[in-house]
C-alpha positions in Angstrom: 0.0 0.0 0.0 2.9 2.4 0.8 4.2 2.0 -2.8 0.8 2.9 -4.3 0.6 6.2 -2.5 4.2 7.0 -3.4 3.5 6.1 -7.0 0.4 8.3 -7.1 2.4 11.2 -5.6 5.1 10.8 -8.3 2.4 10.7 -11.0 0.8 13.9 -9.7 4.2 15.7 -9.6 5.0 14.5 -13.2 1.6 15.7 -14.4 2.1 19.1 -12.7 5.6 19.4 -14.3 4.1 18.6 -17.7 1.4 21.2 -17.3 4.0 23.8 -16.2 6.1 22.9 -19.2 3.2 23.2 -21.6 2.3 26.7 -20.2 5.9 27.8 -20.5 6.1 26.4 -24.1 2.9 28.3 -25.1 4.2 31.5 -23.6 7.5 31.1 -25.4 5.7 30.5 -28.7 3.5 33.5 -28.2 6.6 35.7 -27.6 8.4 34.4 -30.6 5.3 34.9 -32.8 5.0 38.5 -31.5 8.7 39.1 -32.2 8.3 37.7 -35.7 5.2 39.9 -36.4 7.0 43.0 -35.1 10.0 42.3 -37.3 7.8 41.7 -40.4 5.8 44.9 -39.6 9.1 46.9 -39.3 10.3 45.6 -42.7 7.1 46.7 -44.4 7.8 50.3 -43.2 11.5 50.1 -44.1 12.7 49.6 -40.5 15.0 46.8 -39.4 14.5 44.8 -36.2 17.8 46.1 -34.9 16.8 49.8 -35.2 18.2 52.3 -37.6 21.7 53.7 -37.5 
């Protein structure tokens, strides 16, 4: 019985880690998409992503 409880605890932790990882992945993808859109928008107006010098 002890092992079952430990096993369930490990499963619960793994599930939480997976959920955290998915959220972080979604946030990272959203930031990358925003950066891509910003660069593309800047190129339309003749600006570069690095700024003008």
